[in-house]
C-alpha positions as CSV (number, residue, x, y, z in Angstrom):
1,X,84.2,188.1,151.5
2,X,87.8,189.1,151.1
3,X,90.1,187.3,148.6
4,X,93.7,186.8,149.9
5,X,95.6,184.9,147.2
6,X,93.3,182.0,146.4
7,X,91.9,181.9,149.9
8,X,88.8,183.6,151.2
9,X,88.0,185.1,154.6
10,X,85.3,187.4,156.0
11,X,82.0,187.1,157.8
12,X,78.5,185.8,157.2
13,X,75.2,186.8,158.7
14,X,71.9,184.9,159.1
15,X,69.5,187.7,160.0
16,X,65.8,188.1,160.9
17,X,65.8,191.1,163.2
18,X,68.2,193.0,165.6
19,X,67.3,190.4,168.3
20,X,67.5,187.3,166.1
21,X,70.7,186.7,164.1
22,X,73.8,184.7,163.9
23,X,77.2,185.9,162.7
24,X,80.1,183.6,161.7
25,X,83.7,184.2,160.5
26,X,84.1,182.3,157.3
27,X,86.9,180.6,155.4
28,X,87.1,179.3,151.9
29,X,88.8,179.4,148.5
30,X,88.4,180.6,145.0
31,X,89.2,178.4,141.9
32,X,90.0,180.7,139.0
33,X,89.9,177.8,136.6
34,X,86.1,177.6,136.6
35,X,85.3,180.7,138.8
36,X,83.9,178.4,141.5
37,X,83.8,179.6,145.1
38,X,83.6,177.4,148.2
39,X,83.2,178.8,151.7
40,X,82.0,177.5,155.1
41,X,81.0,178.9,158.5
42,X,84.1,178.5,160.6
43,X,83.5,180.0,164.0
44,X,80.4,181.5,165.6
45,X,81.2,185.1,166.6
46,X,77.9,186.5,167.8
47,X,74.3,185.2,168.3
48,X,70.9,186.5,169.4
49,X,67.9,184.2,169.3
50,X,65.1,185.9,171.1
51,X,62.5,184.8,168.5
52,X,63.7,181.2,168.3
53,X,64.6,181.9,164.7
54,X,67.5,179.5,164.8
55,X,66.0,176.1,165.4
56,X,66.6,172.8,163.7
57,X,68.5,173.0,160.5
58,X,68.5,176.8,160.4
59,X,70.8,176.8,163.4
60,X,73.5,174.7,161.8
61,X,76.7,176.1,160.2
62,X,76.7,175.9,156.4
63,X,79.1,174.9,153.6
64,X,78.3,176.7,150.4
65,X,79.4,176.1,146.8
66,X,78.7,178.7,144.1
67,X,79.6,180.1,140.7
68,X,81.0,183.6,140.7
69,X,79.6,185.9,138.0
70,X,80.7,189.5,137.4
71,X,78.8,190.8,134.3
72,X,80.4,194.3,134.8
73,X,80.4,197.4,136.9
74,X,79.5,196.8,140.5
75,X,77.3,193.8,139.7
76,X,78.5,190.6,141.3
77,X,76.6,187.4,141.9
78,X,77.1,184.1,143.7
79,X,74.7,181.3,142.7
80,X,74.9,177.8,143.9
81,X,73.8,175.6,146.8
82,X,74.3,175.2,150.5
83,X,74.7,172.1,152.6
84,X,75.4,171.1,156.2
85,X,79.0,171.8,157.0
86,X,79.3,168.4,158.6
87,X,77.6,166.5,155.8
88,X,77.9,167.6,152.1
89,X,75.1,165.1,151.3
90,X,72.6,167.0,153.5
91,X,71.3,169.8,151.3
92,X,70.0,172.9,152.9
93,X,68.9,175.0,150.0
94,X,70.0,177.3,147.1
95,X,72.5,180.2,147.4
96,X,71.6,183.4,145.5
97,X,73.8,186.3,146.7
98,X,74.1,189.7,145.1
99,X,76.6,192.5,146.0
100,X,75.1,195.7,147.3
101,X,76.8,199.0,147.3
102,X,75.7,200.0,150.8
103,X,76.2,197.3,153.5
104,X,73.5,196.5,155.9
105,X,75.9,195.9,158.8
106,X,78.9,197.7,160.2
107,X,81.7,195.2,159.9
108,X,85.5,195.0,160.6
109,X,86.0,194.3,156.9
110,X,84.3,197.6,155.7
111,X,87.6,199.4,155.4
112,X,89.2,196.6,153.4
113,X,86.3,196.4,151.0
114,X,86.1,200.2,150.5
115,X,89.8,200.5,149.8
116,X,90.7,197.1,148.4
117,X,92.0,198.4,145.0
118,X,94.0,201.2,146.6
119,X,96.2,199.3,149.0
120,X,93.9,197.5,151.4
121,X,94.5,194.2,149.7
122,X,97.8,194.0,151.5
123,X,97.9,190.4,153.0
124,X,99.4,191.7,156.3
125,X,96.4,194.1,156.7
126,X,94.0,191.3,155.8
127,X,95.6,188.9,158.3
128,X,95.5,191.5,161.1
129,X,91.8,192.2,160.6
130,X,91.2,188.5,160.3
131,X,92.5,188.1,163.8
132,X,89.6,190.1,165.1
133,X,87.4,187.1,164.4
134,X,89.2,185.3,167.3
135,X,88.1,187.9,169.9
136,X,86.1,186.3,172.6
137,X,83.8,188.0,175.1
138,X,83.0,185.9,178.1
139,X,80.3,187.3,180.4
140,X,81.1,187.0,184.1
141,X,78.4,187.2,186.7
142,X,79.8,188.6,189.9
143,X,78.8,186.8,193.1
144,X,76.6,188.8,195.5
145,X,78.0,188.9,199.0
146,X,75.6,189.6,201.9
147,X,77.2,191.8,204.6
148,X,75.6,191.4,208.0
149,X,76.0,194.3,210.4
150,X,75.1,194.2,214.0
151,X,71.9,195.9,214.8
152,X,72.2,199.1,216.9
153,X,70.6,199.1,220.3
154,X,67.0,200.5,220.0
155,X,66.4,203.9,221.3
156,X,63.4,204.5,223.5
157,X,60.6,206.1,221.6
158,X,58.6,208.7,223.4
159,X,55.0,208.7,222.2
160,X,53.6,212.0,221.5
161,X,49.9,212.6,220.9
162,X,48.7,213.2,217.3
163,X,52.1,212.3,215.8
164,X,53.1,209.2,213.7
165,X,56.4,207.6,213.8
166,X,57.7,206.6,210.3
167,X,60.3,203.8,210.0
168,X,62.2,204.1,206.7
169,X,62.3,201.1,204.5
170,X,65.7,199.5,203.7
171,X,67.2,200.7,200.5
172,X,67.6,197.8,198.0
173,X,70.6,198.3,195.8
174,X,70.1,197.1,192.2
175,X,72.0,194.0,191.2
176,X,75.2,194.9,189.4
177,X,75.1,194.4,185.6
178,X,77.1,191.5,184.1
179,X,80.7,192.5,183.7
180,X,82.7,191.5,180.6
181,X,86.3,190.4,180.8
182,X,88.8,192.5,178.8
183,X,88.9,191.4,175.2
184,X,92.0,189.4,174.5
185,X,93.0,188.7,170.9
186,X,94.2,185.1,170.1
187,X,96.9,185.5,167.5
188,X,97.1,182.5,165.1
189,X,100.4,180.5,165.2
190,X,102.9,180.8,162.4
191,X,103.7,177.7,160.4
192,X,107.1,177.6,162.1
193,X,105.4,177.6,165.5
194,X,103.0,174.9,164.4
195,X,105.9,172.8,163.2
196,X,107.8,173.2,166.5
197,X,104.9,172.6,168.9
198,X,103.2,169.6,167.2
199,X,104.3,166.0,167.5
200,X,105.7,164.3,164.3
201,X,104.5,160.9,163.2
202,X,106.6,159.0,160.7
203,X,104.2,157.4,158.2
204,X,106.7,155.8,155.8
205,X,110.4,155.3,155.1
206,X,111.6,155.6,151.5
207,X,115.2,154.8,150.2
208,X,116.3,157.3,147.5
209,X,118.9,157.2,144.8
210,X,119.4,158.7,141.4
211,X,119.6,162.4,140.7
212,X,116.3,163.9,142.0
213,X,113.0,163.1,143.7
214,X,109.7,164.4,142.4
215,X,107.0,164.9,145.0
216,X,103.3,165.4,144.2
217,X,100.7,166.4,146.7
218,X,96.9,165.9,146.3
219,X,93.8,166.2,148.5
220,X,93.3,162.6,149.6
221,X,89.5,162.9,149.9
222,X,86.9,165.5,149.1
223,X,88.4,168.8,148.1
224,X,87.5,170.9,151.1
225,X,90.1,173.7,151.3
226,X,92.9,171.8,153.0
227,X,96.1,173.9,153.1
228,X,99.6,172.6,154.1
229,X,103.2,173.7,154.7
230,X,106.2,171.5,153.9
231,X,109.3,171.3,156.0
232,X,112.5,169.4,155.1
233,X,115.1,168.7,157.8
234,X,113.5,171.4,160.1
235,X,113.6,174.0,157.3
236,X,110.4,175.5,155.7
237,X,110.3,174.6,152.0
238,X,106.9,175.8,150.9
239,X,103.7,177.0,152.5
240,X,100.1,178.0,151.7
241,X,99.7,174.9,149.5
242,X,96.0,174.3,148.8
243,X,95.3,170.7,148.1
244,X,93.1,169.8,145.2
245,X,92.7,167.0,142.7
246,X,95.5,168.6,140.7
247,X,99.0,167.9,142.0
248,X,101.2,170.4,143.6
249,X,104.7,169.3,142.5
250,X,108.2,170.0,143.9
251,X,111.6,168.4,143.2
252,X,114.5,167.7,145.5
253,X,118.1,167.1,144.3
254,X,119.4,163.9,145.8
255,X,122.9,165.3,146.0
256,X,121.8,167.9,148.5
257,X,120.2,165.4,150.9
258,X,121.7,164.1,154.1
259,X,122.0,160.4,154.8
260,X,118.7,160.5,156.7
261,X,116.1,163.2,155.9
262,X,112.7,164.0,157.4
263,X,109.9,165.7,155.3
264,X,107.0,167.0,157.5
265,X,103.6,168.0,156.3
266,X,102.1,170.7,158.7
267,X,98.3,171.4,158.5
268,X,97.7,175.1,158.1
269,X,94.0,174.4,158.5
270,X,91.7,171.4,158.7
271,X,89.4,172.4,155.8
272,X,85.7,172.0,156.2
273,X,86.0,168.2,156.9
274,X,88.7,167.5,159.5
275,X,91.4,166.2,159.6
276,X,93.7,167.5,157.0
277,X,94.5,164.6,154.6
278,X,96.7,164.4,151.6
279,X,98.1,161.9,149.2
280,X,101.8,162.2,148.5
281,X,103.3,160.5,145.4
282,X,107.1,160.2,145.3
283,X,108.9,159.4,142.0
284,X,112.4,158.0,142.9
285,X,114.7,156.8,140.2
286,X,111.8,155.7,138.1
287,X,109.9,154.0,141.0
288,X,106.6,155.3,142.3
289,X,105.8,155.4,146.0
290,X,102.5,156.5,147.6
291,X,101.8,157.7,151.2
292,X,98.6,158.9,152.7
293,X,99.3,161.7,155.2
294,X,97.0,162.9,158.0
295,X,97.7,166.0,160.1
296,X,95.8,167.7,162.9
297,X,96.2,170.6,165.2
298,X,98.2,168.3,167.6
299,X,100.3,166.2,165.2
300,X,102.1,166.4,161.8
301,X,102.7,163.6,159.3
302,X,106.3,162.9,158.3
303,X,108.1,160.8,155.6
304,X,111.7,159.7,156.1
305,X,114.0,159.6,153.1
306,X,117.2,157.5,153.4
307,X,119.8,158.3,150.9
308,X,121.6,155.2,149.6
309,X,125.3,155.5,149.3
310,X,126.6,155.1,145.7
311,X,128.3,151.8,145.1
312,X,132.0,152.0,144.8
313,X,133.4,151.1,141.4
314,X,135.6,148.0,141.5
315,X,139.1,148.5,140.0
316,X,140.4,145.4,138.2
317,X,144.1,144.6,138.5
318,X,146.1,144.9,135.3
């Protein structure tokens, strides 16, 4: 597990033998208020199942919740419970993890773990290694083509006494091994690219007045690691906002707004329970407005703010 801000990334292994294991890349988050850790199996990277080890529940991706305990030195523990990624109410079993000095697997994250305190905690390095989880290897079986050659005219065989004629057997070439396509890394989109390529759905229109608008963003359902970016009038205002039961608050000066303004919520991820949902509360001139926003990898939720023109003061004749 690698901590990047309050987010977690890394890999998980479910292992019985070299021929029976599963490997996932994981995502999650760390809450320093109570030292709780939540992570889930995000994408299956590698699998071998020769012993039918992964059958039934043991083959499903997990969502784990644990308490982080570091009593000192190199001792670190994660104790909690695991449930089905698709259903938090379906318990799988306890989680009891302990940090070991020597890893059991060679992993892309080894360099970061070994050098985390001396520069390897650079978010750019962590993101670049995290992209390796998106490498896909697709086996391609080449088709076998039979080439038929015309048979040569038989030559007359002269029989000789006490001599045998040996006809060589045809040479059968071994079937070529499966060939793997070149590995191509899929680089995740930036928030600006996500904003530009996804459709915008206007969920609500709010008229604004006064001096400022206060916006509060919460997770609208179960806190499952949803993270968002906020754009106002095509400009990135904030990103990497993790939605929880505690509000993320931002203020907008009404004087800086246009007559019509579009605020867009872009989903950075879908959490462990798609889609990405949030509750936005807007406090405008003492009035409270609520909007439930839902974003996916194809669409973003938008709120339109219409700035009301100040009423002109009437000048009474003398």
